[in-house]
N, C-alpha and C positions, 0 to 999 in steps of 0.2 A: 712627346706629346703624340706626333703624327704618324710616330714608327708603331708605336705601342697600341694606336686604333687600328694600322694596318694589321696589324699580325690579328688581331683582337675579331678573324673572318668566319662569319655561321660551321663554314667546315672545322674549324679553332674548337670554337666550342661546343661541337657535334662530336668530334672523337674526346675530347674530356669529358660530356657528358657520358659516353659511353664506354668511360674509363670509366669515369666513378661511378655507374651500372655493375659493371664486371667487378668491383675490389668489393665492393659493397656487399654483391649476390656472394660473392667466395668467403668474405668475413661472417656472411649470415651463415650460411653452411658448415663454415667449419665450427662456431661457436653450436649449432644444435646437433655435433657428432654425436659428444656425449650422449645424447638421446635419440640418435639413430633408427636405434632396435625400436623401439617406442610408438618415435612417428612411425617408422612403418609399418606396425603391424594396427596402429589407429588403421591404415590409409586401406589395409586386407582388410581390416572389420569391414571398411565400411564399404569398398568395392561387395561384399560377403552381404553383406546386408539393407543392401538397401533397397532390393526387392520388398524386405519385410517392413523398411522404412513407408514408402511410394501406397503401401498395402494401408497401415495403421495412416496416413496422412490423409487419407479420401473419410475416412471412416473419423476424426476427431475433426470433421470439418476443417482440413489446411492449416491446421496450427502445427507447426511446423519447430514449437520449441517443446512442445506437446508429445508429438510424435517421436521425438529424435530421444526425450527421457526414455517414453514408451520401450521403443526399440534396443533402449541401454541398460532395460530392465532381463528384456526378453534374453538380450547377452549374456548377461551376469547367470543368467537362471540357466540354460543349457550348454554356456564355453563354462563361465568362469569360475562358479562355485562345483561344476562336476569336476575340472579340472585341479583344482585346489585340493579337494578329498579325494582324488587320486592320488595327488601327489604324496602327503601325508603319509601316505599308504602304502607307496614305493617308499618312502623313506622308512622309514619303520620294519616294513620287511628289509629291505640292503641291509638294514644294521644287523638284526636278528642274523643274515644270511654271514656274516661278514665275522658275526662272535661265535656262531657255530667256525667259520674256518680258522679263527684264531685257537679257538676250545681244542681244533681236531676231530668235532667231529663230522668235518668236509675236508676231506685230506687229496686232495689233485694231485697233487704226487701221487698218490698210494693209484688211484685213479689212471692216470698216466701209466706207472707199470705193471699192473694190469694189459693195460691196452697192450704194450709194447714187448707185454710176455707173450701175449693170443697170435699177436701179426704171425704168419706162417714164415718162414725162412728165406722166400728169393724173394719176399715183397720185404724184410729190413736188408734185404740182400740192392736191390735195385733202388731203396732208396739212399743209403752209402754209396751206391753207383752213381747216380743222377747228386750228391751232397743238395736231397731235398731235404728242410725242415725234420729238427728231428724233436719229434710229437714231446717228448717228454722234457725238453729242457723248454718248450713252449709250456705248456701246463706250471711247468716248475714255474718260469715266470710271469704266469696271472697269478697261482697262489702266492707270490711274495708278492705278486702288485693287489691283492685284498687284502691279505694281513698290513702292507701299508695303509689303504685307505684306512683299514680303521684303527690305523692309530692316531691318523692323519685326521678322521673324524673327531678324535676324542684331541688331540693337542690342539686345535686347530678349529676351535668350535666359535669364537667369539668368529674369527675371521670368517667362518660361516656364516655368522648371525650377521654377519656385518654384510655380508654379498645377497642375502635372504634380505636381509631392508632393504638395500642397492636397488631386486627383481622384484619390491615391492611396490616401491617410488614407481619404477618403469610402469608397470603394473598402469596404477593410477591415472600418473598421465597420458596411457596412451586409454584407458575410457574416457580421462581429459577431453582430449583430442576427437574419442571418436564420434564426442555428442557432437563437436564442428563441426567437424568434415560427415555427418548425415545431414547436420541442418542447412548445413550453407555451402553444400557438394559438388549442387548447379554450378551458384555463383561462380566456384570455382573455378568448375570444367567450362565455363564460357566467357571467363576473361583467359584462360591458357589457348583457346581459341582462338579468340580474338586478337592477343597481347605474341603470341611463338612468333617467328619469320618465317609461316611458310604457309602454305593456300590453305586454305578451308576444307577443303575436301582431303587433305593430308593430311591436315593436326586430328582434323576425327577421325579420319582411318587408325590412326598410328594409338591416339585413347581409346578408340575401340577396342581396338586387339588387344590395350594392353587389360583392359576391364577383363575380357573376354580367359584372355589367357591365367591371370592371376586368379579367376573363379574356377576357373577349368584345373589350376592343377590345385590348387589346397583344397578344394571340394572332394576330384577326382582322388588324393593325394591319401587323405585326412581317409576315407573311405579304404581306400585299398589294406592301410595303415590297424584301422578297428579293427575291419576284418581279421586279417591276417595274426593278428596279437590273441584276438579273442578264440579263433582254430590253434594256433600253438598252443595259448595257456590252456585250452578244453585238451588238447593231446597231453600235456605236460601233466598236465591232473586225470586223466586218466590209469597214467602212467607212476600214480605217486611219486614225481619230482617235484620238493620242496622248494618252496621262492619261487609258483606260479606266473603270483601275479608281478615277481620282477620280469621272467622272465619272459612276460608276457608283451608285459609294456616294452621289453627290450629287443623286444621282436617285433612289434610296432614300428619301433622309431624303425629299425633296421631296414622297415617294408619301405623306405623314404629309396632305398636304391633300387632302381628295377630290377626282376628278373634272381637275384642274386641276395638279395638281402634279412630275407626270417630264417634263411636256410642255412645261414653262417650262426645258425643259433641250433635249431635243429637236427642240426648233420651230423656237428661234434658227439651230441647227446646217442644221435642210431647208431653211429662210429662206437663209442662206445660200450653202448649193451650187442650190439653184435662182439666187440670181440671180447665180452666176461660174462657169454655164453646165455645171456637172454635175446635167445634168433626170434620168437615171435614179435616179441613185445622189440627187436629194433626193425623188424622187417615191416610190422604195421608202423612204426614214423616216418621212415623214409615212406611210401606208398603213400599215405594222409600227410605228410608235405610235399612232395613230389604230386602229389595226383590232386589233391583236393587247393591245403595252400597255395602248391605251386600255379595252378590256376586263375586261383582268385584272382591276382599277380593278369597272370599270362590274356583272363578274361573281361575286366574291370576296369585295365590300367589303361588298356587302348580308347575305350568306350568311353568312357570319364576325362580322362589327361588327355590322348593322342586326339582324337576326335574334333572337337573345336580347338585348341591348341594348333591344328593342320600340323604338328610338327613327328617324322617317324619316331620311332621306338628309340630307334640305335641315339639320334637328335636327344630326348629326353635324355635318356645314359647319362649317356656325355655329361649335358648340360648337370645335372641334378650333380653327379660325382664333384664338379665345378666347383658347381655353387653352393656347395657339403666343405666342400676343402681348403675357400673362402672367404664364408662366408657364414660357419654354422649350420644351426640347423638352421634360419632363415635361407640359407642358400636353395631351397628342394622348391621354394621359389622363386629366389631373384635368377639360377640358372635358368632354367626354363623359360622365363619371360624374354632375359634377355638373349637369349635364343633366336622367340616370337619377334620380339621386337626390330632384331637384327635379317630377316626374314622376310620380315612386311616394309624395311624399307629401303630391303634389294631390289621388289618386287615394285615399291614405289618409283623407285631409279630406274626400275624395267621400262613403265608406261609410261616415267617420263621421256624417256629416247626412243620410244618410239610410235607414231603412231592409237593404240590402243587406247579405249576409254577407261578411264581413272575409277576404279573401283569403289563403289557408294556403299555406304550402311546405311545404320538410319540413325534419325535425329533420338536421344538418346536426353 
């Protein structure tokens, strides 16, 4: 009895408690892993719409439930519903494009033959000498992939329906969590500041940095994507290229890759136009893509993203590509955010290691 009582020291009790705390926290995160996307985007949307929530809160007399509900309705009207309608239109246009490819109306192999036949002999020799990618084989694979995609849509309709149902469940969960994150976000932030084992200045600085980077990254990239998608779709519409909505959305998504994104779509189209004799159309598309679509990226992204995140352009590019490769579409937010927190943490370490005053941020 004496030995057992001697072993049950306050230090042992604290160690056991910390082990329980770490284990339960890891188990909690593991349980939430299937819903990680819904939780992540609920946090992102809460940060984006928090200023609107504060504005509404002042006008409803401080009733947080009502303010959160009204903010949620605004989110549905300006984000969710337009996205749903665009998604349905995109699916329909993609299905039409696949049907045309399967029916032979769109023959990417023939397009490849036309481009290769139009290339000068010295270009073909140069490509062969340096063992460059064969354009024809690329287009053949693209055509095969498009036909196979159409077959998959018809043969896996049940699986696609199940995935769509799971996506809708994630959206509902995200909206449900968004209500509580808006209503109780300040309490959660205060709890983090109080409980995280760091100084309040460090915690406040890192939380402020996280919110700033997320807002800047999402708003900046979304604005750039919408503008580039619209400009690219407008150019394709003027040239009479089919699938304007589909290619516009593809350019918008690819524009998440700084500097090179949208050109991955309009560049090959311009090459095809030049190779098949549509010189003025090809030159016009190149000028429009380089001087208008490209300049939008060069002008807006540093202002909307780099200015607030305090990240150099090359860091934004590398972390966006790395984030997309690791986390999918959410990576365009996660990558730059991790980079910004990394740099902020090292900045705090530098302040700790010197006599410089710690950085201050305003209370939010």
